[in-house]
C-alpha positions, -999 to +999 in steps of 0.1 A: +216-579+052+195-601+075+162-607+059+140-636+050+134-620+016+169-612+004+206-614+011+214-583-011+198-556-031+197-564-068+218-533-078+246-540-054+258-573-070+292-572-088+318-596-102+331-601-066+299-620-059+305-646-086+299-681-073+278-669-043+243-681-037+219-652-032+183-645-024+167-615-041+133-598-041+119-572-064+097-563-093+098-579-128+110-552-151+114-569-184+110-605-198+128-619-228+118-654-239+140-673-264+122-706-259+151-726-244+162-695-224+143-669-204+158-637-191+141-615-166+153-581-154+146-579-116+144-544-102+146-530-066+156-497-052+193-501-059+190-512-095+184-541-119+200-575-123+194-601-150+179-635-140+185-665-162+161-695-164+173-724-187+166-761-192+201-771-178+201-754-144+165-745-138+145-771-118+117-789-138+086-767-140+102-735-129+109-724-164+072-727-173+062-709-141+086-681-150+070-678-184+037-669-167+052-639-150+042-604-161+057-570-157+056-556-121+049-590-105+067-591-071+089-622-069+116-637-047+143-658-062+172-680-051+201-686-074+239-684-081+258-654-093+277-662-126+297-641-150+276-628-179+287-637-214+271-607-232+280-579-208+259-547-204+280-517-196+249-495-192+240-510-158+261-515-127+254-552-126+262-557-163+291-581-157+270-607-139+236-625-139+218-649-116+211-685-125+177-690-108+171-723-088+139-713-069+112-687-072+082-675-052+056-651-065+050-627-036+023-607-054+008-603-089+003-571-107-022-556-131-007-543-164+005-508-154-011-478-172+024-468-185+057-484-190+079-482-159+111-474-177+134-444-180+118-432-212+082-439-203+051-436-226+031-420-197+022-383-197+028-362-166-008-362-154-011-399-158+021-405-139+010-382-111-022-401-108-002-433-104+027-417-086+036-448-066+043-465-099+062-435-113+085-437-082+097-471-094+112-455-125+149-448-123+148-410-128+123-404-100+139-429-077+173-413-083+159-379-077+145-389-043+177-407-033+197-375-042+173-354-022+179-378+008+217-374+004+215-336+002+192-335+032+216-356+053+246-335+042+227-303+053+219-318+087+255-330+092+271-297+081+248-275+102+251-298+132+289-298+130+290-260+131+267-257+161+232-255+148+204-272+168+174-287+149+142-276+165+106-283+153+081-254+152+043-257+151+022-263+120-010-250+136-004-213+141-021-179+139-029-164+105-007-134+099-002-113+068+032-123+052+025-120+015+007-150+001-027-162+014-027-186+043-042-220+043-066-219+072-078-247+094-111-244+113-111-253+150-136-279+162-133-269+198-133-231+194-160-228+168-157-198+145-119-196+150-091-208+128-056-219+128-033-212+098-006-234+083+027-215+084+040-198+053+074-200+071+085-204+107+097-168+107+084-155+140+091-188+158+127-189+148+131-153+160+115-164+193+140-192+195+167-166+193+150-147+221+150-180+239+188-183+237+191-212+212+218-192+194+218-213+162+187-230+149+178-250+118+149-270+106+140-288+074+104-278+074+072-278+053+058-244+044+023-237+030+012-208+007-022-205-009-009-187-040-023-185-075-014-216-094+016-214-117+037-240-134+064-255-111+050-239-080+037-261-052+013-251-024+034-270+001+072-269-002+102-276+020+127-250+034+161-254+051+152-228+077+180-212+097+186-185+123+216-172+142+221-149+171+248-122+176+257-121+139+258-094+113+251-098+076+286-107+067+287-136+091+254-151+078+266-149+042+299-165+051+282-194+069+257-203+042+282-197+014+302-224+031+272-247+032+265-243-006+302-249-014+302-280+008+271-294-010+286-287-045+319-304-035+303-334-017+274-341-040+287-329-074+325-330-070+327-293-079+350-271-057+345-234-057+376-218-042+368-181-048+342-162-028+307-162-043+303-129-061+279-103-049+258-078-067+234-051-055+197-053-063+200-021-084+229-034-104+211-068-109+181-050-124+202-026-145+225-053-159+202-084-160+166-072-156+162-096-128+168-098-090+180-134-096+205-131-125+219-161-143+256-152-147+265-184-166+264-162-197+269-125-203+244-107-226+239-078-202+212-052-206+224-019-223+207+014-214+206+034-246+179+059-235+203+089-237+214+082-273+181+070-286+161+100-275+161+135-291+161+122-326+125+130-333+113+094-329+081+097-308+083+061-295+117+067-279+111+103-269+079+096-249+092+066-229+112+065-197+136+038-208+151+024-240+172-007-235+186-036-254+206-068-254+232-079-279+227-113-296+261-127-308+260-136-345+223-127-345+226-108-378+222-141-394+186-143-381+160-142-409+131-118-409+108-148-401+130-156-370+129-120-358+091-118-363+087-149-342+107-132-315+085-101-317+055-124-312+072-141-283+078-108-264+042-099-269+030-130-250+013-122-216+043-139-198+066-111-211+041-083-217+060-061-242+040-042-269+066-048-295+104-050-302+128-031-323+159-047-339+192-035-353+216-057-373+253-048-376+269-065-405+301-061-425+280-046-453+263-020-431+234-016-407+198-026-412+171-019-387+133-019-381+135+018-375+156+030-405+127+050-419+124+070-388+160+084-391+160+099-426+183+105-443+197+073-428+234+068-427+254+041-410+272+067-388+239+074-372+242+040-355+279+041-348+272+054-313+247+026-307+274+001-316+298+017-292+272+019-264+260-016-267+294-032-276+279-048-307+302-062-333+298-070-370+274-100-372+255-091-340+219-083-335+205-058-310+170-064-296+154-033-281+124-027-258+110+006-246+087+016-218+087+023-180+121+015-167+114-012-141+089-029-163+110-028-194+141-040-176+121-070-164+109-078-199+144-076-212+155-099-184+129-125-195+140-121-232+177-124-221+169-157-204+150-170-234+179-161-258+203-178-234+181-209-236+179-208-274+216-202-278+224-231-254+242-208-230+226-221-199+246-252-192+228-273-165+261-289-155+277-255-147+269-239-114+272-201-109+261-190-075+256-153-067+246-132-037+221-103-044+223-077-016+212-041-008+175-046-016+151-018-009+134-022+025+101-012+010+083-013-024+057+014-031+023+008-047+020+038-070-018+035-072-024+033-034+008+052-023+012+025+003+045+008+013+050-030+013+078-050+027+102-062+000+110-093+021+089-093+052+081-068+080+108-081+104+137-072+081+161-046+096+170-015+077+207-009+071+222+011+100+234+038+077+199+044+064+181+046+097+178+084+094+158+080+062+130+060+077+110+092+086+122+114+057+125+091+027+115+055+035+116+046-002+154+051-002+160+029+028+180-003+020+174-035+038+199-058+056+186-085+033+202-109+009+192-136-016+213-166-027+209-172-064+220-202-085+217-204-123+190-177-125+169-191-096+166-178-061+175-207-038+175-188-006+166-155+010+171-140+044+179-109+064+192-094+096+160-090+118+147-062+138+153-070+174+141-038+191+104-032+198+105+005+190+120+000+156+096-028+148+067-006+157+080+022+134+083-003+105+048-016+112+035+020+111+052+026+077+036-005+064+001+008+073-005-012+105-024+007+132-009+001+167-040-021+174-035-042+143+002-046+150-005-057+185-032-081+174-011-097+147+024-096+162+020-086+198+036-119+210+068-110+191+070-074+202+064-085+238+093-109+234+116-081+223+111-065+257+130-093+274+164-090+260+162-100+223+197-105+208+207-092+174+199-120+150+195-130+114+191-159+092+181-174+059+157-199+044+169-221+015+144-238-009+152-275-006+131-285-036+146-260-059+182-266-047+179-303-052+165-298-087+192-274-098+220-295-085+206-323-107+206-300-137+168-296-138+146-265-134+113-282-125+109-292-088+080-316-093+101-347-100+121-341-068+090-342-046+076-377-037+040-368-040+036-334-057+005-314-067-003-306-103-006-272-119-040-267-104-028-275-069-046-309-069-033-343-059-048-364-086-037-396-069-057-392-037-082-368-052-074-338-029-088-313-021-121-330-017-155-324-001-160-336+035-191-349+052-216-323+062-213-335+098-176-325+098-186-291+087-213-286+113-190-298+141-167-268+133-196-243+133-192-237+095-218-231+068-210-234+032-231-209+013-219-215-023-201-244-040-183-241-073-193-271-094-160-270-111-142-278-079-149-315-084-133-315-118 
């Protein structure tokens, strides 16, 4: 390393450097003063090394100068690497220390608002306000370094198999793709707006029309969605597209990418093919289109055996389903009541919960009184249908089928968490396939695209587009890891006539379709090849491979739960002159926007 400030990084020094003279620069992490001895932990990007100042080796006056240092001062030191007497196995440099012979203070520091250590005393909002300090902490630094390694592995893997990285525009046309667009007013064309891309979807299809054959891009995407925990208004995708491929070829290619990342970055080799499950089976068995298959606890449909017994709650509902909690019969009534309150939360939305305990002494249930005279044999068929054993607890929800399955899926994930069945060091990828092409709004009777309007129907379902569009399956697929969707894609429509037909089913008039997507349909007239692709969520993938579910600590400068950057105070008001230049007039301002 050729630098006037250092010969090595602090964290790279080992016993092989003993006896060498080094120059190091970094931040003062800790100071321990024993009077005749002073130790300082010096930190840089690669780690921490211990500095020693003593009366024997330290030049006169340097020890006193070192005593005036404070945490986060930026210093440069010269010294000799020696073997450490009291070794520290917790750090990579724990076998050595540096006897300091010279020191320069490069910059002083105010006392930080929180301790810059692995276990900090700073809350999340405070750390986001001073994110540049938070990045100095080992966990955040390591997260960003891991993100870098994963990104480089993705680029190398895709490049090696023939993908070309191409940048697509950030200032595009606003098109309806699901979430709201972030719009950008034009100064030159007053009254007109650009939009920030929710994804490069149409551009990557145009690149296929242009003959690029295999494209990828690690790209920022923007969606002006309602704020929810762990969702960012800007996020990063590994965006990919391929020409002359079918669904099987796309799945094979990106299954290989995920396996490569797991092996290279985590040392985990998956030999078998990643399992696949249909959307219908995912909902029936797991209550989710992104199932966590690290644990079982599948949903059990007991509608047929629960109904017809004279219990109005069961007889008047579309679906009765449950999950079996192993050894749950030990739960107290207080614990069960707490679970009932939990499923009533808005995030779950159930109106209540029924429970049945199977024990060696018999069966107890919250519905015993509705089956009089009650005998244990009345529930023997329940035991058989659910697979419950002695000592197990069955939790039951009722209601409309799709809604209740989803509620049971949320309950299943919560019980998996409580029973410590979701091991963050275990990785269980899954393909979900055979999605419906459309979802139907029962109130408006309108169809919506389950993925996006450019998704191709399955060839075998083409005949149903006119007669029964709700039965058409899509050539679409999601890649799921540990209960999270990390990627989604599809084979695309590449013929203008079919695209027009799908637009019509989605409620677009020919004029609207031409106005919004005319450029794409025009391109289809010039020999568009069959093509398909996938977009992987980089932020989510990095977090999951590090055993975390929150993406925020894997983004250098994230937004908070309200979509605000509390460090730079964005969004913010702009000068009135900027607004006038763009031909805009603000008619109403929400005073809370500044808070």
